[in-house]
LUMDREN-914257 format. One record per residue (C-alpha): residue in one letter; x, y, z. Coordinates in steps of 0.5 Angstrom, whole numbers, padded with zeros to 4 digits, always signed. Each point is the difference from the previous one (the first is absolute). Layout:
# residues N
AXYZ...
END
This chain:
# residues 1100
M+0055-0042-0047N+0002-0007-0004D-0001-0004+0006T-0007+0001+0001W-0003-0001-0006Q+0005-0006-0002E-0002-0004+0006K-0007+0001-0001L+0001-0002-0007T+0004-0006+0001L-0005-0002+0006Q-0006+0001-0005T+0003-0005-0005S+0002-0005+0005L-0007+0000+0003M-0003-0001-0007A+0005-0005-0002G-0002-0004+0006N+0007-0001+0002T+0001-0001+0008K+0006-0002+0005T+0000-0002+0007C+0002+0004+0006N+0006-0004+0004Q-0003+0003+0007C-0007-0001+0000G-0002-0005-0006V-0005+0005-0003S+0000+0000-0008V+0001+0007-0003P+0001+0003-0007A+0007-0001-0003A+0001+0008-0001M-0002+0001+0008V+0007+0003+0003R-0003-0002+0007C-0005-0005+0003R-0007+0003+0002D-0001-0004+0006C+0007+0000+0004G+0004+0006-0004H+0006-0005-0002R+0004+0003-0006F+0001-0004-0006D+0007+0000-0002S+0003-0003-0007P+0004-0007+0001A+0007+0000+0002G+0004+0001-0006Q-0005+0002-0005N+0000+0006-0004T-0007+0004+0000G-0001+0004-0006S+0006+0005-0001Q+0002-0001+0007T+0008+0000+0000S+0004-0005+0004G+0000+0002+0008T-0005+0006-0001R-0007-0001+0002T-0005+0004-0003S-0007+0003+0003G-0006-0005+0001V-0003+0003-0006Y+0005-0001-0005R+0001-0007+0002A-0007-0002+0000A-0001+0003-0007A+0006-0004-0002E-0002-0007+0003N-0007+0001-0004R+0003+0002-0007R+0004-0007+0001N-0006-0004+0002Q-0004+0003-0006P+0004+0003-0005E-0005+0001-0005Q-0006+0002+0004T-0004+0005-0003A-0003+0006+0004L-0006+0005+0001S+0000+0007+0000L+0004+0004+0005E-0006+0002+0004D-0003-0006+0000M+0006-0004+0003L+0001+0006+0005S-0008-0001+0003V+0001-0008+0000A+0007+0000+0003E-0003+0005+0006D-0006-0004+0001A+0005-0006+0001E+0005+0003+0005T-0006+0003+0005D-0007-0001+0002S-0001+0007+0001S-0004+0003-0006S+0003+0005-0005V-0002+0007-0002F-0004-0002-0006N-0004-0007-0002I+0001+0000-0007A-0003-0005-0005R+0005+0000-0005T+0000-0003-0008L+0006-0002-0004K+0002+0003-0007T-0002-0007-0004D-0001-0002-0007G-0006-0004+0003K+0005-0005+0003L+0000+0000+0008R+0008+0000+0000P+0003+0006-0002E+0005+0001-0005S+0004+0005+0003K+0008-0002+0002P+0002-0001+0007Q+0001+0006+0003S+0008+0002+0002P+0001+0001+0007H+0006+0004-0003N-0004+0005-0003P-0006+0002+0004V-0001+0007-0002E-0001-0002-0007S-0004-0006+0002N-0005+0005+0004Q+0000+0005-0006N-0002-0006-0005S-0006-0002+0005S-0002+0007+0002Q-0001+0001-0008D-0005-0007+0000S-0004+0002+0006K-0005+0005+0001I-0006+0002+0004D-0006-0003-0003V-0005+0006+0001S-0005-0003-0005P-0006-0001+0005V+0001+0007+0003Q-0005+0005-0004E+0003+0006-0002P-0003+0005+0005Q-0002+0007-0002S+0001+0004+0007I+0004+0000+0006S-0006-0002+0004E-0001-0006-0005I+0008-0002+0000Y+0000-0001+0008Q-0007-0002+0002S+0000-0006+0004P-0003-0006-0004F-0004-0002+0007A-0004+0007-0001Q-0004-0003-0006T-0003-0005+0005D-0003+0001+0007N+0003-0007+0002P+0007+0000-0001Q+0000-0008+0001N-0004-0001-0007F+0006+0004-0004K+0004-0006-0004Q+0007+0001-0001P+0002-0003-0007Q+0002-0007+0000A+0008-0002+0000T+0002-0002-0007K+0002-0008+0001P+0006-0003-0003S-0005-0005-0004E-0003+0006-0004L+0007+0003-0002K+0000-0005-0006N-0006+0003-0003R+0002+0007+0001P+0003+0003-0006S+0007+0001-0001Q+0002+0007+0003N+0004+0004+0005S+0000-0002+0007S-0005+0004+0004V-0001+0001+0007V-0007+0000+0003L+0001+0004+0007N-0006-0001+0003Q-0002-0007+0001N+0000-0005+0005D+0003-0007-0001T-0004-0003+0006D-0003-0005-0005A+0005-0001-0005S+0003-0006-0002P+0007-0001+0003L+0006+0002-0005E+0002-0004-0005S+0007+0000-0002P+0003+0000-0007S+0003-0007+0001G-0007-0003+0001L+0001-0001+0008R-0006+0003+0004R+0003+0004+0007T-0006+0001+0005R+0001+0006+0005E+0000-0002+0007K-0003+0007+0002R-0004+0004-0004R+0001+0008+0001K-0005+0005+0001D-0001+0004-0006A+0002+0007+0002T-0003+0003-0006S-0007-0002+0002N+0000+0005+0005F+0002+0006-0004P-0004+0000-0006L+0000+0008-0001T+0007+0000+0001L+0001-0005-0005A-0004+0003-0005A+0004+0007+0001I+0007-0004-0001K-0003-0002-0007K-0002+0007-0002A+0007+0003+0003I+0004-0006-0004K-0003+0002-0007Q+0001+0007+0001S+0006+0004-0003P+0006+0001+0005P-0001+0008+0002E+0006+0004+0001I+0003+0000+0007P+0001+0007+0002E+0007+0001+0003L+0001+0000+0008A+0002+0006+0003G+0008+0001+0000E+0000-0005-0005D+0005+0000-0006V-0003+0001-0007S+0005-0005-0002T-0002-0006+0005K-0008+0000+0000S+0000-0007+0002N+0005+0002+0006T+0005-0005-0002K+0007+0000-0001T+0004-0002-0006G+0006-0003-0003K+0005-0004+0005A-0003+0003+0006Q-0007-0004-0002K+0004-0006-0002K+0004+0000+0007I-0007+0001+0004V-0003-0006-0004K+0005-0005+0001A+0001+0002+0007A-0007-0001+0001R-0001-0007-0004Q+0006-0003+0004T-0003+0002+0007L-0007-0003-0002E+0003-0006-0003S+0005-0001+0006N-0006+0001+0005Y-0006-0003-0004D+0000-0007+0004E+0001+0004+0007H-0006+0002+0005G+0004+0003+0005R-0002+0008+0001V+0007+0002-0002A+0000-0003-0006I-0007+0002-0002N+0002+0007+0002K+0005+0000-0005M-0004-0003-0005C-0005+0006+0001D+0006+0005+0000A+0002-0003-0007L-0007+0001-0003E+0000+0007+0002D+0006+0001-0003L-0002-0003-0006S-0006+0006+0000A+0005+0005+0000A+0004-0003-0006G-0005-0001-0004G+0000-0003-0007A-0003-0006-0004E+0004-0005+0004A-0001+0003+0007I-0008+0000-0002Q+0000-0007-0002I+0003-0002+0007L-0005+0004+0004I-0005-0003-0004D+0002-0007+0001Y+0000+0001+0008L-0007+0002-0001G-0002-0007+0001D+0005-0002+0005K-0003-0004+0006R+0003+0004+0005P-0005+0006+0002I+0005+0005+0001L+0004-0001-0006R-0006+0001-0005E-0002+0006+0004T+0006+0003-0001A+0001-0002-0007A-0007+0003-0001R+0002+0007+0003S+0007+0000-0004L-0003-0002-0006G-0005+0007+0000E+0006+0004+0003T+0004-0001-0007R-0006+0004-0003D+0001-0005-0006Q-0007-0001-0004S+0002-0006-0003A-0001-0003+0007F-0007+0002+0001E-0004-0006-0003M+0004-0005+0004L-0001+0005+0006I-0007+0002-0001K-0002-0008+0000Q+0003-0001+0007L-0005+0005+0003I-0006-0005+0001H+0005-0004+0004E-0003-0005+0006S+0005+0004+0005V-0002+0006+0002D+0007+0002+0002M+0002-0001-0008R-0006+0004-0002A+0003+0006+0004A+0007-0001-0003V-0003+0000-0007S-0004+0006+0002S+0006+0003+0002G+0004-0002-0006L-0005+0003-0005G-0001+0006+0004A+0008+0001-0001M+0000-0002-0007G-0005+0006-0001D-0004-0003-0006R-0007+0003+0000R-0003-0007-0003A+0001-0003+0007I-0005+0005+0003G-0007-0004-0002P+0003-0006+0003L+0002+0003+0006V-0007+0003+0001C-0003-0006-0001L+0004-0004+0004A-0001+0005+0006D-0008-0001-0002E+0001-0008+0001D+0005+0000+0005P-0002+0005+0006Q+0007-0001+0004M+0004+0002-0007S-0004+0007+0000I+0005+0004+0003R+0006-0004-0004A-0004+0002-0006A+0000+0007+0002D+0007+0000+0001A+0002-0003-0006L-0005+0005-0004V+0003+0006+0003K+0007-0003-0002I-0002+0001-0007G-0001+0007+0001E-0003+0005-0005P-0001-0004-0006A-0005-0004+0005V-0005+0006+0001P-0004+0000-0006L-0002-0007+0001L-0001+0000+0007I-0005+0006-0001E-0004-0005-0004F+0000-0005+0005A-0002+0005+0005E-0006+0002-0004E-0002-0007+0000R-0006-0003+0003N+0004-0006+0003P+0001+0003+0007N+0007-0005+0001H+0003+0003-0006A-0002+0007+0001L+0003+0000+0007T+0006-0003-0002A+0001+0005-0005I-0002+0006+0005M+0005-0003+0005A+0006+0001-0006L-0003+0006-0002G+0001+0004+0006R+0007-0003+0001L+0002+0002-0007E-0003+0008+0002D-0001+0001-0007G-0005+0006-0001R-0003-0003-0006A-0004-0005+0005L-0003+0006+0003E-0007-0001-0004V-0001-0007+0001L+0002+0000+0007S-0005+0006+0002N-0005-0004-0004Q+0001-0006+0005T-0001+0004+0006S-0007-0001-0001N+0000-0008-0001A-0005-0004+0003S+0006-0004+0003A+0003+0003+0007T+0007-0003-0001I+0000+0003-0007R-0002+0007+0002A+0005+0000+0006H+0006-0002-0005A-0002+0005-0005I+0000+0005+0005E+0007-0002+0003A+0002+0000-0007L-0002+0007-0001G+0003+0002+0006R+0007-0003-0003L-0001+0004-0007G+0000+0007+0004E-0005+0003-0005S-0004+0006+0003K-0005-0002-0005G-0002-0006+0004I-0001+0003+0006R-0008+0001+0000Y+0000-0008-0001L+0004-0001+0007V-0004+0005+0003R-0006-0004-0002G+0003-0006+0003L+0000+0003+0007S-0007-0001+0000D+0000-0007-0003K-0004-0005+0004D+0005-0005+0000L+0006+0001+0006G+0005-0002-0005V-0001+0005-0005R-0001+0006+0005L+0007-0002+0003Q+0003+0000-0007S-0003+0006-0002A+0003+0003+0007T+0007-0003-0002A+0000+0002-0007L-0002+0008+0002K+0006+0000+0005R+0005-0003-0006L-0003+0006-0005G+0000+0005+0005D-0005+0005-0003K-0003+0006+0004R-0006-0001-0003A-0002-0006+0003E+0000+0003+0007D-0007+0002+0001A-0002-0008-0002L+0005-0002+0005I-0003+0004+0006S-0006-0003-0002A+0002-0007+0000L+0003+0001+0007N-0007-0002+0002D+0000-0007-0003P-0002-0005+0005D+0006-0004-0001E+0006+0001+0004E+0005-0002-0005V-0003+0004-0005R+0000+0006+0004E+0008-0001+0002Q+0002+0000-0007V-0004+0006-0002I+0003+0004+0006I+0007-0003-0003A-0002+0003-0007L-0002+0007+0003A+0008+0000+0001T+0001+0001-0007C-0007+0003-0003G-0002+0004+0006K+0001+0008+0001D-0003+0004+0006A-0007-0003+0000A+0003-0007+0001V+0004+0003+0007L-0007+0002+0003A-0003-0006-0002L+0006-0004+0003I+0001+0003+0007P-0007-0002+0003L+0002-0007-0002L+0006+0000+0005E-0006-0001+0005S-0001-0007-0003T+0000-0006+0005Q+0003-0004-0006N+0007-0001+0000N+0001-0001-0008I-0004+0007-0001L+0004+0004+0005V+0007-0003-0003A-0002+0002-0007A-0003+0007+0002S+0006+0002+0004E+0005-0002-0006T-0004+0003-0005L-0001+0007+0004G+0008+0000+0000K+0001-0001-0007L-0005+0005-0002G+0004+0005+0004D-0006+0004+0003E+0002+0003+0007R-0007+0000+0002A+0001-0007+0002V+0006+0001+0005P-0004+0001+0006K-0004-0006-0001L+0006-0004-0001C+0003+0002+0006E-0006-0001+0004L+0000-0007-0003L+0007-0001+0002N+0000+0001+0007R-0007-0004+0001Q+0001-0005+0005D-0004-0005-0003I+0004-0001-0006A+0007+0000+0004D+0001-0007-0001D-0002+0000-0008R+0007+0001-0003T-0002+0000-0007F-0005+0006+0001R+0005+0004+0004L+0005-0001-0006K-0005+0002-0005I-0002+0006+0004L+0008+0002+0001D+0001-0001-0008S-0006+0005-0001L+0003+0005+0004R+0007-0001-0003R-0003+0002-0007L-0004+0006+0003K+0006+0003+0003N-0004+0005+0005P+0003+0003+0006A-0007-0001+0003A+0002-0007+0001L+0006+0001+0004P-0003-0001+0007A-0003-0006-0001L+0006-0003-0004V+0005+0002+0006K-0005-0003+0005N+0001-0007-0004L+0008+0001-0001H+0001-0005+0006D-0005-0005-0002P+0002-0007+0002Q+0000-0003-0007P+0006+0002-0004E-0004+0000-0006I-0005+0005+0003R+0006+0004+0002E+0003+0000-0007R-0006+0002-0004V-0001+0006+0005I+0007+0002-0001D-0001-0001-0008A-0006+0005+0001L+0004+0005+0004G+0006+0001-0005P-0004+0003-0006I-0004+0005+0005G+0007+0003+0002D-0001+0003+0007E+0007+0001+0003T-0004-0001+0007V+0001-0008+0000V+0007+0000-0002V+0003-0001+0007E-0005-0006+0001L+0002-0003-0007E+0007+0001+0002A-0001-0004+0006M-0003-0005-0003L+0005-0001-0005K+0005-0001+0005E-0004-0005+0005D-0006-0003-0004R+0001-0008+0000S-0003-0001-0007E+0004+0001-0006A-0006+0002-0004V-0002+0006+0005R+0008+0003+0000A+0000+0000-0008A-0007+0003+0000C+0003+0005+0005A+0006+0002-0004K-0004+0001-0006A-0005+0004+0003L+0006+0005+0003G+0002+0000-0007E-0007+0002-0003I-0001+0006+0006G+0007+0002-0002D+0003+0003+0007A+0007+0001-0001E+0001-0001+0008S-0002-0007-0002V+0007-0002-0004E+0003-0002+0007A-0005-0005+0001L+0000-0003-0007E+0008+0000+0000E-0001-0005+0006A-0005-0004-0003L+0005-0001-0006S+0003-0006+0005D-0007-0003+0001T-0003-0006-0005V+0000+0000-0007Q-0007+0003-0001V+0001+0005+0005R+0007+0002-0003I-0003+0001-0007K-0006+0004+0003A+0005+0005+0004A+0004+0001-0006I-0006+0002-0005S-0002+0004+0006L+0007+0004+0000G-0001+0001-0007Q-0007+0003+0000I+0003+0005+0006G+0005+0002-0004N+0005+0002+0005P+0007+0000-0002S+0002-0002+0007A-0002-0007-0001M+0005-0001-0006L+0005-0003+0004S-0004-0005+0003L-0003-0002-0007T+0007+0000-0004A+0002-0005+0005M-0006-0004-0002L+0003-0001-0007R+0004-0005+0002D-0005-0004+0004Q+0000-0008-0002L-0007+0000-0002P-0002+0003-0007E-0007+0003+0002I+0004+0004+0005R+0005+0003-0005Y-0005+0001-0005H-0005+0004+0005A+0006+0004+0003S+0002+0002-0007Q-0007+0003-0001A+0000+0003+0006L+0006+0004-0001A-0003+0002-0007E-0006+0003+0003I+0004+0004+0005G+0004+0003-0006D+0007+0001+0002K+0005-0001-0006R+0005-0002+0005S-0004-0007+0000I+0002-0001-0007R+0007-0003+0001P-0003-0005+0006I-0006-0002-0005E+0004-0001-0006V+0004-0006+0003L-0007-0004+0000A+0000+0001-0008V+0005-0007+0000D-0004-0003+0006S-0002-0007-0001D-0007+0001+0001P-0004+0002-0006M-0005+0004+0004V+0005+0004+0004V+0004+0002-0007R-0007+0002-0003G-0001+0004+0006A+0007+0003+0000F-0001+0003-0007K-0007+0002+0002A+0003+0004+0006L+0006+0003-0004Q-0005+0003-0005K-0004+0003+0005L+0006+0003+0003G+0001+0003-0006D+0006-0004-0002E+0001+0001-0008R+0006-0005-0001K-0001-0006-0005E-0001-0007+0002K+0007-0002-0002E+0003+0006+0004I-0004-0002+0006L+0002-0007+0000K+0007+0001-0002A+0000+0005+0007A-0003-0006+0004K+0004-0005-0002K+0006+0004+0001R-0002+0002+0007G-0003-0007+0002K-0004+0000+0007K+0005+0005+0003S-0004+0006+0000T-0003+0002+0006T+0000+0007+0000V-0005+0005-0002K+0005+0005-0003S+0000+0001-0008S+0005+0002-0005S-0004+0005-0002V-0001+0004+0007K+0006+0004+0002M+0003+0000+0007S-0002+0006+0002D-0007-0002+0000F+0002-0004+0006V+0005+0003+0003S+0001+0008+0002L+0004+0004+0005A-0007+0001+0004V-0001-0007+0000L+0007-0002+0002K+0000+0005+0005D-0007-0002+0003L+0003-0007+0000L+0007+0001+0003W-0002+0005+0005P-0007+0001+0001E-0004+0005+0004E-0003-0005+0005I+0004-0001+0006E-0002-0008+0000R+0002-0001-0007R+0007+0003+0001A+0001-0004+0006M-0002-0006-0004I+0005+0002-0005L+0005+0001+0005G-0001-0007+0003T+0000-0003-0007V+0007+0003-0002G+0003-0002+0007T-0003-0007-0001V+0003+0000-0007F+0007+0003+0002A+0000-0006+0006V-0001-0005-0005M+0005+0002-0005V+0005+0001+0006G-0001-0007+0002V+0000-0003-0007L+0007+0004+0000I+0003-0003+0006Y-0003-0007-0002T+0004+0000-0006L+0006+0003+0003F+0000-0005+0006P-0003-0006-0002K-0001-0006+0005Q+0002-0007-0001E-0007-0003+0001K-0006+0002-0003F-0005+0003+0004I-0008-0001-0002P-0005+0004+0005R-0005-0005+0002A-0005+0003+0005F-0005-0005+0003P-0003-0006-0004L-0007+0000-0004S-0001-0006-0003V+0003-0007+0000S-0001-0006-0004F+0003-0008+0000N+0003-0004-0005Q-0004-0006-0003T+0004-0005+0005G+0000+0005+0006D+0007+0000+0001K+0001+0007-0002L-0004+0007+0000V+0001+0007-0003A-0002+0006+0004G-0002+0007-0003R+0002+0006+0004S-0003+0007+0000L+0006+0003-0003G+0000-0004-0006A+0005-0005+0002L-0001-0008-0002E+0003-0005+0005I+0000-0008-0002W+0001-0004+0007K+0002-0007+0001I-0004-0003+0006G+0005+0000+0006D+0005+0004-0003K+0003+0007+0004S+0000+0004-0006P-0003+0001-0007S+0002-0004-0006A-0001+0006-0005T-0002+0007+0001D-0002+0005-0005S-0003+0007-0001I-0006-0001-0004D-0003+0007+0001L+0000+0006+0004G-0007-0001+0003P-0004-0006+0004L+0000-0007-0003N-0007-0001+0002G+0000-0007-0003V+0005-0006-0002G-0001-0007-0003Y+0006-0005+0000V-0002-0004-0006A+0008-0003-0001D+0007+0003+0002D+0000+0003-0007N-0007+0002+0000I-0003+0005+0006W-0006+0004-0002I+0000+0007+0004A-0006+0005+0000F+0002+0007+0002S-0004+0007-0001N-0004-0002-0007K+0005-0004-0003I+0001-0008+0000V+0008-0002-0002R+0003-0007+0000Y+0007-0001+0004D+0004-0005-0004G+0006+0000+0005S+0004+0006-0002K-0005+0005-0003S-0007+0002+0000I-0004-0001-0007P-0007+0004-0001V-0006-0004+0000A-0006+0005+0000E-0002+0006+0002Q-0008+0002+0003P-0003+0006+0002A-0001-0001+0007K+0005-0002+0006F+0001-0007+0002V-0001-0003+0007R+0002-0007+0000L+0002-0006-0005E-0002-0007+0001L+0003-0007-0004S-0004-0006-0001K+0003-0006+0003D+0003-0003-0006R+0003+0008-0001Q-0003+0000-0007K-0005+0006+0001A+0001+0006+0004A-0005+0004+0002I+0001+0008+0001F-0005+0004+0004D+0000+0008-0001Q-0003+0005+0005N-0007+0000-0004Q-0001-0008+0001T+0002-0001-0007V+0004-0007-0001Y+0004-0001-0005V+0002-0007-0002Y+0007-0002-0004D+0003-0006-0002T+0007+0000+0004S+0003-0004-0006T-0002+0004-0006N-0001+0007+0004Q-0006+0000-0004P-0007+0002+0003V-0005-0005+0001G-0006+0004+0003S-0002+0006+0004L-0006+0000+0005S-0003+0006+0003F-0002-0001+0008K-0002+0007+0001G-0005-0001+0006Y+0002-0007+0003E+0003+0000+0007Q+0003-0007-0001I+0004-0002-0006E+0004-0007+0000F+0004-0003-0006S+0000-0007+0000A+0007-0004+0001S-0002-0004-0007G+0000+0007-0003K-0007-0001-0004L-0005+0003+0005F-0001+0006+0004A-0005+0001+0006A-0003+0006+0001A-0004+0002+0006A-0005+0006+0001N-0006+0001+0005E-0002-0007+0002E+0002-0003-0007V+0006-0004-0003K+0001+0000-0008L+0005-0005-0004F+0003+0003-0006D+0005-0003-0005L+0005+0004-0003K-0004+0003-0006A-0005+0003+0006T-0005-0005-0002E-0004-0001+0006L+0000-0008+0002G-0005+0000+0006S-0002+0004+0007V-0002-0002+0007K-0003+0004+0005V+0001-0001+0007R-0003+0004+0007G+0004+0005+0003T+0006+0004-0002I+0006-0003-0004H+0006+0000+0004S+0005-0004-0004I-0001-0005-0006G+0005-0006-0002L+0001-0005-0006S+0003-0007+0000P+0006-0001-0005D-0004-0004-0005D-0006+0005+0000S-0005-0005+0003V-0002+0003+0006L-0002+0007+0003I+0001+0002+0007I-0004+0006+0003N+0001+0003+0007H-0006+0005+0001G-0005+0002+0005E+0001+0003+0007K+0001-0007+0003G+0006-0001-0006M-0004-0006-0003L+0004-0004-0005S-0004-0002-0006V+0003-0005-0005F-0003+0000-0007N+0002-0005-0006T+0002+0005-0006T-0003-0004-0005D-0007+0000+0001Q+0000+0005+0006T-0003-0005+0005L+0001+0001+0007V+0005-0006+0003Q+0000+0002+0007E-0001+0006+0005F+0004+0000+0006K-0003+0004+0006P+0006+0002+0005A-0001+0000+0008E+0002+0007+0000P+0001+0005-0005L+0005-0001-0005I+0002+0005-0005A+0006-0001-0005G+0004+0005-0004D+0002-0005-0005I-0001-0007-0002E+0005-0005-0003I-0002-0007-0002V+0006-0005+0000S-0003-0006-0002D-0007-0003-0001L-0001+0000+0007E+0005+0004+0004V-0002+0008+0001F+0004+0006+0003L-0004+0006+0003F+0005+0006+0001G-0001+0006+0004V-0005-0003+0005K-0002+0003+0006T-0005-0003+0005S-0001+0001+0008T+0005-0005+0002E+0005-0001-0006K+0003+0003-0006G+0004-0001-0006I+0000-0005-0005F-0006-0006+0001Q+0001-0007-0004W-0007-0003-0002A-0001-0006-0004I-0006+0000-0005G-0006-0005+0003S+0003+0001+0007E-0004+0004+0005E+0005+0003+0004V+0006+0005-0001K+0007+0000+0003N+0004+0006+0002I+0008-0001-0002K+0003+0002+0006D+0004+0007+0000S-0002+0001-0007P+0001+0007-0003T-0007+0005-0001S+0003+0003-0006L-0003-0002-0007P+0005-0004-0004N+0004+0005-0006A+0002-0007-0003F-0002-0007+0001D+0004-0007-0001S-0005-0005-0001V+0006-0005-0001N+0003+0001+0007N-0007+0003+0003R+0004+0006+0002M-0002+0007-0001A+0004+0007+0000Y-0002+0006+0003V+0002+0007+0001S+0000+0003+0007E-0003+0006+0001D+0004+0003+0006I+0007-0002-0002Q-0001+0000-0008E+0003-0007-0001I-0001-0006-0003Y-0002-0006+0004L-0001-0008-0002F-0005-0004+0004D+0000-0008-0001M-0007-0003+0001K+0002-0007+0001S+0005+0002+0006G-0002+0006+0002Q+0006+0004+0000K+0001+0007-0002S+0007+0003-0003T+0002+0006-0003V+0003+0002-0007D+0005+0005+0003I+0001+0005-0006V+0001+0006+0003R+0008+0002+0000
END
């Protein structure tokens, strides 16, 4: 705060004294107090070895204090003007832009030109400012005391037909000051200094300003008069904000906290004052906002000082922050800035005045909106912020003949929604101005008073289009059934937009008569009328509209109108009428997924069980996630117990489908779903855990209490709240502390549906045991005998193995499923169908390591390093460190393959639902997950940064966050795709002739299109360099196997005796592929360079 006014103070003093210095960089003469050169920006520093002011040795003070110290040294006895005069002149010297006020000031003198006041101390700014403010006041002598509000805010231009004949008061010249009697310094706000003489300094030197600034006050005479009137009024009592503490009316902090905030803000402002970067400006803005929260005299003074800052964003932030302090001592300084030359500053000041809540600002804000049309909305916003205290004065303004004043007041009254404005708003609906009538009707609609309905109804027949539109909109908001007849009559309005709004209003105001009037409109040829009528009929809920809506739904001429069909389906969903069932079933398999989704949404509330089988099939097979989620929801609304099995299968679908399935299982309430829902309580996603607990609560079986109570200590607060809600619904009467204690004790181990309060006899009885061990059905007895025999054989085998252990550990292997090379290509890892993992060194006769990971097939392996091998089996992902497997993640669906980036930093695991999970192999943390359901080809780039997915005749590029980066389209079916190692090239094999199209992935432009002589259909593509490409699984009429092609070439070459199998793994370092023979289930290696084939003999 001190830096700002002290720098201006010393600059003013040095300018008046005539002290100058020369810039060493450009040679320009500048005032001695300037910190930087105006022309080149060079910073002036103190001479070497010279101590400036109170600067200590080895420590450099800020530029503001150095300038002040240098000026005091050069002029130890220089006298000073008042603080406000010095700030104004100093601001003029620093910038050529005009200021908020162009004020002709006078001095407090005894008949002499030089003031008798002592030099102003830079170390006591607050005291100096207070002294100056006592000597300065607004001169209101030329202004006559008005007798009414109309006289207060009436423009001077209204008194003459020619505004140019209006003469502004002449500015007081410095030469006239000697003849004026000695009195307190007065400020004449509304004066133009264009013809005034240059300012004369106390030292007698004259300073000529290079550029005259335009006086902003001449543009706002109404606002200026209102500001004068407002400052003379006594400060009113500001009401407390909602939720504000009575002891902190000014929204300030006290004590140490306040001092700490002010000190930190001051340091931030001083350290960044000379900086102009965005970061520094943002820090200063944050500091000014912190000062508004701190409050207090010191914080307010800092904010006042920054009102005149030359940087717009700082002074605007200071204005808003000053208002947010709600301190009325700052009202005068803030209201003066309301006629600032910058519209952004005026907007900020308006916002600050509104936040302050002082009703003295109402008059100036209304006048500003009158004189500056672009400020009308901002002024209305500020008036609304003032709140209830503004209503009486706004009502007076609304009754004025000045249309601009009335309009601003009506806009604010409508948003305040105060019933006291009902009378004046009703009267203004008859105003001669159509704009005022429209806004008055809008405000009446906001009030929600039924007494104003007759004025709204009258507005429906107004000659102005805008008034009729506002009347219909206001009636819709009011929702009064008495307006039905008037709205039905307005359906004949000549304007289509008015008729549309009237139809929409009938949704809230209509009854039986409205339905009969709306049904014929469904024959309209105007699309907007059709959409509005169908939507309104659905909201009215009258079944008489169902046949016509169903007829419209199946009309061929609207088959392509997606918006209209969606509105019809929404209306049928609201009506819930079984008569609509045939029309809905007919559209159940529409090609547009949005239509299918809305059809299913309409079928659910009808509750007809005849569509259950169809919905279950779509739940399993539909490609759209939204449609499957809608199926799950509809099955729950229908409530057929036979749908439980299908819904349980949907619990392994995508997240949204799983959530809807869980909710539906709870709605059906069949206890057979408890086991599946209980398992979901341990899901990784908090949304799944929450909805599973609510579904179990809906079923209402008390055996769910113990599994749900574990969620009371869940890490997600939403899940915790859901757990307590579910326990309460299940009738658990324990206190919160008891539940938390039990949950902490059990942890997350509880997966059973048993409860300690339920007896064992509820689950096991003699009849149950007999039926379980020896049922009456022959088939079940055979199954039990087979199971017992198998268990007995396994126990005998275990006993034999324990008693007669073999010297060599035997690990069952079966056939290989997945292969992966290491980064250098000299080793590979193989995953087998019985869970065995084998690590091989190329050329060896036996594996270097073998371990059993699982009893099931290892569908995907990735060789990152010797101690970091990634494995995907079933629905689990683990990492093998050379001695043991470490769990990484578990997902809903089973995995089918695993791919690594070239640098082995990223692993992409594909599941059977075509969802890809990407992990960082060094941290085991997920990087992203992408769903490619519906895509036929998916390619993971060697860089680990891109995915290419092909569907139909289009290939799309995605990053790891599922953001679509671009797409390309080709002709014909896509057979295979490939990405270059640096992600710059995309190759697509497509069409009946197997064309090869090369695209640039950056801008998706076509680089080359190669048409082979005979069809060339490849099953896989690998790009090993910028030009070399291998095509796998190719079969032509004369050749087959692997083909080699160079980008830019017009011919392909077949590698002799190459296999026709697709590679399970590819080594781009050595151009070697590994594949599994389908006949004898062995792993083969093929070298593309030498054309040699070898076998990895791992069957022993």
